[in-house]
Biopython code that builds the backbone (N, CA, C, O; Angstrom):
import numpy as np
from Bio.PDB.StructureBuilder import StructureBuilder

atoms = [
    (1, "UNK", "N", (10.512, 70.047, -13.405)),
    (1, "UNK", "CA", (9.560, 69.054, -13.829)),
    (1, "UNK", "C", (8.946, 68.386, -12.595)),
    (1, "UNK", "O", (9.662, 67.790, -11.790)),
    (2, "UNK", "N", (7.645, 68.484, -12.451)),
    (2, "UNK", "CA", (6.960, 67.928, -11.288)),
    (2, "UNK", "C", (6.462, 66.513, -11.583)),
    (2, "UNK", "O", (5.881, 66.248, -12.635)),
    (3, "UNK", "N", (6.706, 65.608, -10.627)),
    (3, "UNK", "CA", (6.207, 64.245, -10.727)),
    (3, "UNK", "C", (5.000, 64.144, -9.807)),
    (3, "UNK", "O", (5.103, 64.380, -8.604)),
    (4, "UNK", "N", (3.867, 63.795, -10.376)),
    (4, "UNK", "CA", (2.629, 63.651, -9.609)),
    (4, "UNK", "C", (2.296, 62.168, -9.527)),
    (4, "UNK", "O", (2.189, 61.485, -10.545)),
    (5, "UNK", "N", (2.132, 61.677, -8.288)),
    (5, "UNK", "CA", (1.864, 60.258, -8.052)),
    (5, "UNK", "C", (0.489, 60.110, -7.431)),
    (5, "UNK", "O", (0.120, 60.851, -6.520)),
    (6, "UNK", "N", (-0.266, 59.138, -7.938)),
    (6, "UNK", "CA", (-1.590, 58.864, -7.370)),
    (6, "UNK", "C", (-1.836, 57.354, -7.345)),
    (6, "UNK", "O", (-1.304, 56.599, -8.159)),
    (7, "UNK", "N", (-2.648, 56.952, -6.398)),
    (7, "UNK", "CA", (-3.044, 55.557, -6.286)),
    (7, "UNK", "C", (-4.175, 55.309, -7.275)),
    (7, "UNK", "O", (-5.117, 56.096, -7.361)),
    (8, "UNK", "N", (-4.080, 54.225, -8.013)),
    (8, "UNK", "CA", (-5.141, 53.796, -8.931)),
    (8, "UNK", "C", (-5.606, 52.421, -8.454)),
    (8, "UNK", "O", (-5.224, 51.401, -9.027)),
    (9, "UNK", "N", (-6.437, 52.393, -7.396)),
    (9, "UNK", "CA", (-6.791, 51.107, -6.785)),
    (9, "UNK", "C", (-7.467, 50.127, -7.742)),
    (9, "UNK", "O", (-7.300, 48.916, -7.594)),
    (10, "UNK", "N", (-8.217, 50.620, -8.712)),
    (10, "UNK", "CA", (-8.850, 49.732, -9.678)),
    (10, "UNK", "C", (-7.843, 48.954, -10.505)),
    (10, "UNK", "O", (-8.103, 47.821, -10.911)),
    (11, "UNK", "N", (-6.702, 49.561, -10.751)),
    (11, "UNK", "CA", (-5.626, 48.923, -11.515)),
    (11, "UNK", "C", (-4.608, 48.263, -10.592)),
    (11, "UNK", "O", (-3.679, 47.606, -11.061)),
    (12, "UNK", "N", (-4.782, 48.437, -9.275)),
    (12, "UNK", "CA", (-3.857, 47.923, -8.248)),
    (12, "UNK", "C", (-2.431, 48.389, -8.522)),
    (12, "UNK", "O", (-1.490, 47.599, -8.597)),
    (13, "UNK", "N", (-2.312, 49.720, -8.670)),
    (13, "UNK", "CA", (-0.984, 50.283, -8.878)),
    (13, "UNK", "C", (-0.984, 51.774, -8.560)),
    (13, "UNK", "O", (-2.017, 52.443, -8.570)),
    (14, "UNK", "N", (0.214, 52.260, -8.278)),
    (14, "UNK", "CA", (0.448, 53.701, -8.180)),
    (14, "UNK", "C", (0.921, 54.145, -9.549)),
    (14, "UNK", "O", (1.684, 53.443, -10.212)),
    (15, "UNK", "N", (0.462, 55.318, -9.968)),
    (15, "UNK", "CA", (0.837, 55.854, -11.272)),
    (15, "UNK", "C", (1.493, 57.213, -11.108)),
    (15, "UNK", "O", (1.098, 58.013, -10.261)),
    (16, "UNK", "N", (2.499, 57.459, -11.931)),
    (16, "UNK", "CA", (3.203, 58.746, -11.914)),
    (16, "UNK", "C", (3.035, 59.408, -13.269)),
    (16, "UNK", "O", (3.097, 58.770, -14.319)),
    (17, "UNK", "N", (2.820, 60.711, -13.203)),
    (17, "UNK", "CA", (2.721, 61.530, -14.411)),
    (17, "UNK", "C", (3.636, 62.744, -14.243)),
    (17, "UNK", "O", (3.849, 63.231, -13.133)),
    (18, "UNK", "N", (4.164, 63.215, -15.355)),
    (18, "UNK", "CA", (5.030, 64.391, -15.327)),
    (18, "UNK", "C", (4.236, 65.631, -15.706)),
    (18, "UNK", "O", (3.573, 65.667, -16.743)),
    (19, "UNK", "N", (4.312, 66.640, -14.859)),
    (19, "UNK", "CA", (3.700, 67.947, -15.125)),
    (19, "UNK", "C", (2.229, 67.863, -15.545)),
    (19, "UNK", "O", (1.794, 68.592, -16.437)),
    (20, "UNK", "N", (1.472, 66.981, -14.908)),
    (20, "UNK", "CA", (0.042, 66.892, -15.174)),
    (20, "UNK", "C", (-0.326, 66.242, -16.491)),
    (20, "UNK", "O", (-1.479, 66.327, -16.911)),
    (21, "UNK", "N", (0.613, 65.601, -17.150)),
    (21, "UNK", "CA", (0.332, 64.942, -18.426)),
    (21, "UNK", "C", (-0.687, 63.825, -18.228)),
    (21, "UNK", "O", (-0.827, 63.289, -17.128)),
    (22, "UNK", "N", (-1.395, 63.481, -19.296)),
    (22, "UNK", "CA", (-2.378, 62.403, -19.209)),
    (22, "UNK", "C", (-1.727, 61.029, -19.338)),
    (22, "UNK", "O", (-2.294, 60.036, -18.883)),
    (23, "UNK", "N", (-0.558, 60.958, -19.944)),
    (23, "UNK", "CA", (0.116, 59.672, -20.104)),
    (23, "UNK", "C", (0.877, 59.309, -18.828)),
    (23, "UNK", "O", (1.412, 60.174, -18.135)),
    (24, "UNK", "N", (0.909, 58.029, -18.543)),
    (24, "UNK", "CA", (1.597, 57.527, -17.355)),
    (24, "UNK", "C", (3.091, 57.425, -17.656)),
    (24, "UNK", "O", (3.500, 56.789, -18.627)),
    (25, "UNK", "N", (3.893, 58.062, -16.807)),
    (25, "UNK", "CA", (5.347, 58.028, -16.971)),
    (25, "UNK", "C", (5.952, 56.802, -16.293)),
    (25, "UNK", "O", (7.036, 56.351, -16.663)),
    (26, "UNK", "N", (5.250, 56.270, -15.305)),
    (26, "UNK", "CA", (5.720, 55.095, -14.589)),
    (26, "UNK", "C", (4.637, 54.597, -13.659)),
    (26, "UNK", "O", (3.674, 55.303, -13.357)),
    (27, "UNK", "N", (4.815, 53.357, -13.207)),
    (27, "UNK", "CA", (3.831, 52.784, -12.288)),
    (27, "UNK", "C", (4.483, 51.741, -11.393)),
    (27, "UNK", "O", (5.545, 51.200, -11.700)),
    (28, "UNK", "N", (3.816, 51.478, -10.280)),
    (28, "UNK", "CA", (4.253, 50.460, -9.334)),
    (28, "UNK", "C", (3.057, 49.576, -9.019)),
    (28, "UNK", "O", (2.100, 50.020, -8.384)),
    (29, "UNK", "N", (3.110, 48.321, -9.465)),
    (29, "UNK", "CA", (2.038, 47.357, -9.203)),
    (29, "UNK", "C", (2.116, 46.872, -7.766)),
    (29, "UNK", "O", (3.202, 46.714, -7.208)),
    (30, "UNK", "N", (0.949, 46.637, -7.172)),
    (30, "UNK", "CA", (0.920, 46.140, -5.801)),
    (30, "UNK", "C", (-0.213, 45.150, -5.572)),
    (30, "UNK", "O", (-1.179, 45.083, -6.332)),
    (31, "UNK", "N", (-0.057, 44.386, -4.496)),
    (31, "UNK", "CA", (-1.106, 43.519, -3.965)),
    (31, "UNK", "C", (-1.348, 44.010, -2.553)),
    (31, "UNK", "O", (-0.408, 44.136, -1.769)),
    (32, "UNK", "N", (-2.598, 44.287, -2.221)),
    (32, "UNK", "CA", (-2.905, 44.900, -0.926)),
    (32, "UNK", "C", (-3.891, 44.046, -0.138)),
    (32, "UNK", "O", (-4.877, 43.542, -0.675)),
    (33, "UNK", "N", (-3.597, 43.901, 1.148)),
    (33, "UNK", "CA", (-4.530, 43.273, 2.080)),
    (33, "UNK", "C", (-4.845, 44.301, 3.163)),
    (33, "UNK", "O", (-4.423, 45.454, 3.071)),
    (34, "UNK", "N", (-5.572, 43.891, 4.167)),
    (34, "UNK", "CA", (-5.894, 44.829, 5.240)),
    (34, "UNK", "C", (-4.686, 45.179, 6.102)),
    (34, "UNK", "O", (-4.698, 46.199, 6.792)),
    (35, "UNK", "N", (-3.651, 44.355, 6.074)),
    (35, "UNK", "CA", (-2.472, 44.583, 6.914)),
    (35, "UNK", "C", (-1.191, 44.849, 6.144)),
    (35, "UNK", "O", (-0.210, 45.326, 6.716)),
    (36, "UNK", "N", (-1.189, 44.546, 4.851)),
    (36, "UNK", "CA", (0.061, 44.501, 4.099)),
    (36, "UNK", "C", (-0.131, 45.033, 2.683)),
    (36, "UNK", "O", (-1.190, 44.861, 2.079)),
    (37, "UNK", "N", (0.907, 45.679, 2.166)),
    (37, "UNK", "CA", (0.950, 46.026, 0.749)),
    (37, "UNK", "C", (2.268, 45.490, 0.197)),
    (37, "UNK", "O", (3.347, 45.821, 0.689)),
    (38, "UNK", "N", (2.156, 44.653, -0.838)),
    (38, "UNK", "CA", (3.330, 44.062, -1.473)),
    (38, "UNK", "C", (3.553, 44.754, -2.810)),
    (38, "UNK", "O", (2.684, 44.731, -3.682)),
    (39, "UNK", "N", (4.710, 45.362, -2.964)),
    (39, "UNK", "CA", (5.063, 46.007, -4.222)),
    (39, "UNK", "C", (5.800, 44.977, -5.063)),
    (39, "UNK", "O", (6.878, 44.515, -4.690)),
    (40, "UNK", "N", (5.206, 44.616, -6.208)),
    (40, "UNK", "CA", (5.697, 43.482, -6.983)),
    (40, "UNK", "C", (6.407, 43.865, -8.282)),
    (40, "UNK", "O", (7.191, 43.078, -8.812)),
    (41, "UNK", "N", (6.141, 45.055, -8.793)),
    (41, "UNK", "CA", (6.780, 45.446, -10.059)),
    (41, "UNK", "C", (6.710, 46.964, -10.218)),
    (41, "UNK", "O", (5.685, 47.586, -9.940)),
    (42, "UNK", "N", (7.806, 47.537, -10.665)),
    (42, "UNK", "CA", (7.859, 48.972, -10.957)),
    (42, "UNK", "C", (8.415, 49.149, -12.357)),
    (42, "UNK", "O", (9.372, 48.486, -12.756)),
    (43, "UNK", "N", (7.797, 50.054, -13.089)),
    (43, "UNK", "CA", (8.275, 50.319, -14.447)),
    (43, "UNK", "C", (8.180, 51.815, -14.747)),
    (43, "UNK", "O", (7.179, 52.462, -14.441)),
    (44, "UNK", "N", (9.230, 52.343, -15.344)),
    (44, "UNK", "CA", (9.270, 53.742, -15.778)),
    (44, "UNK", "C", (9.540, 53.727, -17.280)),
    (44, "UNK", "O", (10.432, 53.020, -17.749)),
    (45, "UNK", "N", (8.770, 54.507, -18.027)),
    (45, "UNK", "CA", (8.968, 54.538, -19.474)),
    (45, "UNK", "C", (10.376, 55.063, -19.771)),
    (45, "UNK", "O", (10.868, 55.953, -19.077)),
    (46, "UNK", "N", (11.021, 54.513, -20.800)),
    (46, "UNK", "CA", (12.415, 54.876, -21.092)),
    (46, "UNK", "C", (12.648, 56.378, -21.238)),
    (46, "UNK", "O", (13.687, 56.881, -20.810)),
    (47, "UNK", "N", (11.707, 57.096, -21.831)),
    (47, "UNK", "CA", (11.899, 58.535, -22.028)),
    (47, "UNK", "C", (11.791, 59.330, -20.726)),
    (47, "UNK", "O", (12.133, 60.512, -20.690)),
    (48, "UNK", "N", (11.316, 58.686, -19.663)),
    (48, "UNK", "CA", (11.159, 59.376, -18.377)),
    (48, "UNK", "C", (12.194, 58.945, -17.345)),
    (48, "UNK", "O", (12.195, 59.447, -16.221)),
    (49, "UNK", "N", (13.069, 58.023, -17.715)),
    (49, "UNK", "CA", (14.099, 57.570, -16.781)),
    (49, "UNK", "C", (15.032, 58.717, -16.425)),
    (49, "UNK", "O", (15.313, 59.587, -17.250)),
    (50, "UNK", "N", (15.505, 58.705, -15.192)),
    (50, "UNK", "CA", (16.427, 59.731, -14.734)),
    (50, "UNK", "C", (15.772, 61.037, -14.327)),
    (50, "UNK", "O", (16.458, 62.034, -14.099)),
    (51, "UNK", "N", (14.446, 61.040, -14.236)),
    (51, "UNK", "CA", (13.718, 62.258, -13.879)),
    (51, "UNK", "C", (13.053, 62.166, -12.507)),
    (51, "UNK", "O", (12.222, 63.004, -12.157)),
    (52, "UNK", "N", (13.420, 61.150, -11.738)),
    (52, "UNK", "CA", (12.887, 61.009, -10.395)),
    (52, "UNK", "C", (11.534, 60.333, -10.310)),
    (52, "UNK", "O", (10.902, 60.350, -9.253)),
    (53, "UNK", "N", (11.075, 59.737, -11.401)),
    (53, "UNK", "CA", (9.756, 59.103, -11.418)),
    (53, "UNK", "C", (9.711, 57.901, -10.473)),
    (53, "UNK", "O", (8.786, 57.780, -9.669)),
    (54, "UNK", "N", (10.695, 57.019, -10.565)),
    (54, "UNK", "CA", (10.725, 55.829, -9.714)),
    (54, "UNK", "C", (10.802, 56.185, -8.242)),
    (54, "UNK", "O", (10.078, 55.617, -7.425)),
    (55, "UNK", "N", (11.666, 57.109, -7.904)),
    (55, "UNK", "CA", (11.799, 57.521, -6.502)),
    (55, "UNK", "C", (10.517, 58.156, -5.976)),
    (55, "UNK", "O", (10.135, 57.931, -4.827)),
    (56, "UNK", "N", (9.855, 58.946, -6.811)),
    (56, "UNK", "CA", (8.593, 59.557, -6.392)),
    (56, "UNK", "C", (7.527, 58.493, -6.153)),
    (56, "UNK", "O", (6.764, 58.585, -5.191)),
    (57, "UNK", "N", (7.470, 57.482, -7.023)),
    (57, "UNK", "CA", (6.516, 56.391, -6.831)),
    (57, "UNK", "C", (6.739, 55.713, -5.483)),
    (57, "UNK", "O", (5.793, 55.484, -4.730)),
    (58, "UNK", "N", (7.989, 55.396, -5.188)),
    (58, "UNK", "CA", (8.297, 54.699, -3.938)),
    (58, "UNK", "C", (7.984, 55.582, -2.735)),
    (58, "UNK", "O", (7.309, 55.141, -1.805)),
    (59, "UNK", "N", (8.456, 56.800, -2.743)),
    (59, "UNK", "CA", (8.276, 57.677, -1.580)),
    (59, "UNK", "C", (6.790, 57.914, -1.287)),
    (59, "UNK", "O", (6.365, 57.780, -0.140)),
    (60, "UNK", "N", (6.008, 58.259, -2.291)),
    (60, "UNK", "CA", (4.581, 58.529, -2.070)),
    (60, "UNK", "C", (3.862, 57.273, -1.593)),
    (60, "UNK", "O", (3.082, 57.325, -0.642)),
    (61, "UNK", "N", (4.120, 56.148, -2.249)),
    (61, "UNK", "CA", (3.413, 54.916, -1.869)),
    (61, "UNK", "C", (3.798, 54.456, -0.461)),
    (61, "UNK", "O", (2.949, 53.961, 0.279)),
    (62, "UNK", "N", (5.063, 54.615, -0.089)),
    (62, "UNK", "CA", (5.474, 54.227, 1.265)),
    (62, "UNK", "C", (4.918, 55.189, 2.306)),
    (62, "UNK", "O", (4.536, 54.762, 3.395)),
    (63, "UNK", "N", (4.868, 56.470, 1.992)),
    (63, "UNK", "CA", (4.269, 57.431, 2.921)),
    (63, "UNK", "C", (2.788, 57.113, 3.131)),
    (63, "UNK", "O", (2.286, 57.215, 4.250)),
    (64, "UNK", "N", (2.088, 56.730, 2.065)),
    (64, "UNK", "CA", (0.681, 56.367, 2.201)),
    (64, "UNK", "C", (0.509, 55.052, 2.954)),
    (64, "UNK", "O", (-0.450, 54.896, 3.710)),
    (65, "UNK", "N", (1.429, 54.103, 2.758)),
    (65, "UNK", "CA", (1.383, 52.852, 3.514)),
    (65, "UNK", "C", (1.558, 53.145, 5.003)),
    (65, "UNK", "O", (0.847, 52.584, 5.838)),
    (66, "UNK", "N", (2.496, 54.016, 5.331)),
    (66, "UNK", "CA", (2.722, 54.381, 6.726)),
    (66, "UNK", "C", (1.464, 55.023, 7.327)),
    (66, "UNK", "O", (1.058, 54.685, 8.439)),
    (67, "UNK", "N", (0.859, 55.944, 6.587)),
    (67, "UNK", "CA", (-0.336, 56.632, 7.075)),
    (67, "UNK", "C", (-1.504, 55.656, 7.279)),
    (67, "UNK", "O", (-2.338, 55.861, 8.161)),
    (68, "UNK", "N", (-1.559, 54.606, 6.469)),
    (68, "UNK", "CA", (-2.640, 53.617, 6.579)),
    (68, "UNK", "C", (-2.317, 52.505, 7.572)),
    (68, "UNK", "O", (-3.149, 51.630, 7.808)),
    (69, "UNK", "N", (-1.117, 52.528, 8.157)),
    (69, "UNK", "CA", (-0.727, 51.503, 9.118)),
    (69, "UNK", "C", (-0.431, 50.158, 8.481)),
    (69, "UNK", "O", (-0.603, 49.120, 9.120)),
    (70, "UNK", "N", (0.014, 50.159, 7.228)),
    (70, "UNK", "CA", (0.303, 48.918, 6.513)),
    (70, "UNK", "C", (1.780, 48.558, 6.610)),
    (70, "UNK", "O", (2.644, 49.434, 6.651)),
    (71, "UNK", "N", (2.055, 47.266, 6.645)),
    (71, "UNK", "CA", (3.413, 46.765, 6.510)),
    (71, "UNK", "C", (3.703, 46.649, 5.015)),
    (71, "UNK", "O", (2.781, 46.548, 4.206)),
    (72, "UNK", "N", (4.977, 46.663, 4.653)),
    (72, "UNK", "CA", (5.385, 46.650, 3.252)),
    (72, "UNK", "C", (6.226, 45.413, 2.969)),
    (72, "UNK", "O", (7.169, 45.100, 3.695)),
    (73, "UNK", "N", (5.863, 44.724, 1.901)),
    (73, "UNK", "CA", (6.662, 43.614, 1.397)),
    (73, "UNK", "C", (7.221, 44.072, 0.056)),
    (73, "UNK", "O", (6.475, 44.253, -0.906)),
    (74, "UNK", "N", (8.522, 44.255, -0.002)),
    (74, "UNK", "CA", (9.169, 44.806, -1.195)),
    (74, "UNK", "C", (9.752, 43.677, -2.032)),
    (74, "UNK", "O", (10.957, 43.430, -1.988)),
    (75, "UNK", "N", (8.904, 42.987, -2.795)),
    (75, "UNK", "CA", (9.407, 41.930, -3.673)),
    (75, "UNK", "C", (9.999, 42.503, -4.959)),
    (75, "UNK", "O", (10.792, 41.843, -5.630)),
    (76, "UNK", "N", (9.618, 43.711, -5.295)),
    (76, "UNK", "CA", (10.179, 44.400, -6.459)),
    (76, "UNK", "C", (11.612, 44.827, -6.119)),
    (76, "UNK", "O", (11.825, 45.488, -5.102)),
    (77, "UNK", "N", (12.593, 44.466, -6.943)),
    (77, "UNK", "CA", (13.980, 44.842, -6.651)),
    (77, "UNK", "C", (14.202, 46.353, -6.539)),
    (77, "UNK", "O", (15.039, 46.797, -5.753)),
    (78, "UNK", "N", (13.463, 47.138, -7.313)),
    (78, "UNK", "CA", (13.630, 48.591, -7.224)),
    (78, "UNK", "C", (13.199, 49.086, -5.853)),
    (78, "UNK", "O", (13.903, 49.892, -5.245)),
    (79, "UNK", "N", (12.059, 48.622, -5.352)),
    (79, "UNK", "CA", (11.592, 49.007, -4.023)),
    (79, "UNK", "C", (12.571, 48.550, -2.951)),
    (79, "UNK", "O", (12.921, 49.323, -2.060)),
    (80, "UNK", "N", (13.014, 47.301, -3.031)),
    (80, "UNK", "CA", (13.941, 46.772, -2.026)),
    (80, "UNK", "C", (15.225, 47.588, -1.989)),
    (80, "UNK", "O", (15.715, 47.922, -0.910)),
    (81, "UNK", "N", (15.775, 47.911, -3.152)),
    (81, "UNK", "CA", (17.000, 48.699, -3.206)),
    (81, "UNK", "C", (16.802, 50.107, -2.696)),
    (81, "UNK", "O", (17.663, 50.644, -1.999)),
    (82, "UNK", "N", (15.668, 50.716, -3.037)),
    (82, "UNK", "CA", (15.387, 52.085, -2.589)),
    (82, "UNK", "C", (15.265, 52.136, -1.072)),
    (82, "UNK", "O", (15.819, 53.029, -0.431)),
    (83, "UNK", "N", (14.544, 51.184, -0.502)),
    (83, "UNK", "CA", (14.377, 51.143, 0.958)),
    (83, "UNK", "C", (15.724, 50.908, 1.643)),
    (83, "UNK", "O", (15.987, 51.486, 2.697)),
    (84, "UNK", "N", (16.571, 50.074, 1.060)),
    (84, "UNK", "CA", (17.899, 49.823, 1.629)),
    (84, "UNK", "C", (18.725, 51.113, 1.670)),
    (84, "UNK", "O", (19.542, 51.295, 2.573)),
    (85, "UNK", "N", (18.517, 52.007, 0.700)),
    (85, "UNK", "CA", (19.250, 53.283, 0.663)),
    (85, "UNK", "C", (18.573, 54.379, 1.492)),
    (85, "UNK", "O", (19.144, 55.452, 1.685)),
    (86, "UNK", "N", (17.367, 54.113, 1.977)),
    (86, "UNK", "CA", (16.618, 55.087, 2.775)),
    (86, "UNK", "C", (16.123, 54.402, 4.052)),
    (86, "UNK", "O", (14.946, 54.058, 4.160)),
    (87, "UNK", "N", (17.015, 54.207, 5.007)),
    (87, "UNK", "CA", (16.687, 53.431, 6.205)),
    (87, "UNK", "C", (15.532, 54.009, 7.033)),
    (87, "UNK", "O", (14.976, 53.312, 7.883)),
    (88, "UNK", "N", (15.170, 55.265, 6.795)),
    (88, "UNK", "CA", (14.043, 55.842, 7.536)),
    (88, "UNK", "C", (12.723, 55.163, 7.175)),
    (88, "UNK", "O", (11.711, 55.388, 7.839)),
    (89, "UNK", "N", (12.724, 54.335, 6.130)),
    (89, "UNK", "CA", (11.529, 53.586, 5.745)),
    (89, "UNK", "C", (11.623, 52.109, 6.139)),
    (89, "UNK", "O", (10.680, 51.351, 5.914)),
    (90, "UNK", "N", (12.729, 51.704, 6.712)),
    (90, "UNK", "CA", (12.944, 50.304, 7.076)),
    (90, "UNK", "C", (11.944, 49.754, 8.068)),
    (90, "UNK", "O", (11.670, 48.554, 8.075)),
    (91, "UNK", "N", (11.394, 50.619, 8.908)),
    (91, "UNK", "CA", (10.435, 50.151, 9.908)),
    (91, "UNK", "C", (9.127, 49.666, 9.283)),
    (91, "UNK", "O", (8.333, 49.003, 9.951)),
    (92, "UNK", "N", (8.897, 49.987, 8.022)),
    (92, "UNK", "CA", (7.676, 49.556, 7.346)),
    (92, "UNK", "C", (7.741, 48.116, 6.859)),
    (92, "UNK", "O", (6.707, 47.505, 6.590)),
    (93, "UNK", "N", (8.942, 47.573, 6.745)),
    (93, "UNK", "CA", (9.106, 46.263, 6.137)),
    (93, "UNK", "C", (8.429, 45.160, 6.940)),
    (93, "UNK", "O", (8.520, 45.100, 8.166)),
    (94, "UNK", "N", (7.763, 44.310, 6.218)),
    (94, "UNK", "CA", (7.059, 43.161, 6.798)),
    (94, "UNK", "C", (8.060, 42.156, 7.339)),
    (94, "UNK", "O", (9.059, 41.842, 6.692)),
    (95, "UNK", "N", (7.780, 41.661, 8.525)),
    (95, "UNK", "CA", (8.587, 40.602, 9.129)),
    (95, "UNK", "C", (7.663, 39.432, 9.439)),
    (95, "UNK", "O", (6.643, 39.599, 10.107)),
    (96, "UNK", "N", (8.021, 38.256, 8.955)),
    (96, "UNK", "CA", (7.215, 37.071, 9.230)),
    (96, "UNK", "C", (7.146, 36.847, 10.734)),
    (96, "UNK", "O", (8.156, 36.951, 11.430)),
    (97, "UNK", "N", (5.969, 36.544, 11.226)),
    (97, "UNK", "CA", (5.788, 36.355, 12.672)),
    (97, "UNK", "C", (5.733, 34.884, 13.082)),
    (97, "UNK", "O", (5.713, 34.577, 14.274)),
    (98, "UNK", "N", (5.708, 33.994, 12.132)),
    (98, "UNK", "CA", (5.580, 32.577, 12.420)),
    (98, "UNK", "C", (6.852, 32.039, 13.052)),
    (98, "UNK", "O", (7.957, 32.397, 12.644)),
    (99, "UNK", "N", (6.693, 31.189, 14.037)),
    (99, "UNK", "CA", (7.842, 30.523, 14.661)),
    (99, "UNK", "C", (7.861, 29.050, 14.293)),
    (99, "UNK", "O", (8.575, 28.265, 14.917)),
    (100, "UNK", "N", (7.095, 28.670, 13.297)),
    (100, "UNK", "CA", (7.019, 27.283, 12.862)),
    (100, "UNK", "C", (8.312, 26.923, 12.145)),
    (100, "UNK", "O", (8.830, 27.704, 11.348)),
    (101, "UNK", "N", (8.822, 25.746, 12.432)),
    (101, "UNK", "CA", (10.013, 25.267, 11.745)),
    (101, "UNK", "C", (9.782, 23.808, 11.334)),
    (101, "UNK", "O", (8.810, 23.175, 11.745)),
    (102, "UNK", "N", (10.686, 23.306, 10.527)),
    (102, "UNK", "CA", (10.544, 21.921, 10.042)),
    (102, "UNK", "C", (10.687, 20.917, 11.125)),
    (102, "UNK", "O", (10.592, 19.717, 10.871)),
]
sb = StructureBuilder()
sb.init_structure("model")
sb.init_model(0)
sb.init_chain("A")
sb.init_seg("    ")
for serial, (resi, resn, name, xyz) in enumerate(atoms, 1):
    if name == "N":
        sb.init_residue(resn, " ", resi, " ")
    sb.init_atom(name, np.array(xyz, "f"), 0.0, 1.0, " ", f" {name:<3s}", serial, name[0])
structure = sb.get_structure()
C-alpha cells in the first residue's frame, strides 16, 4: 500500500492518500512563514491508522522543510514525538534566538 503525500498550500496542510485514492487518509495542518513552518495538528482517519500515513506525512513535510531552508516548530505532539524518535531531523527544530529575560 503506497502512501502519497502532497502539500496543499491553499488549505495550509499536507495531505496523504493511499494508493492514489481521492479521499484524504490523513493530514498535517501547518502555519508557514518565510523562515519557519509550525506543525500544529495531525490527523489520520481511523480506518487508515497503522498503515504508515502519519509517518509519511511527517517525513515528506520535514524533507520539504529542509529543502526550503525552513526551521520547524513541532507544536503537534505527533510531530514532536516522531522527531524525538528520529534524531536525524533534530537539526530542523526551531530554537528561540532572543536573549531577553525578565
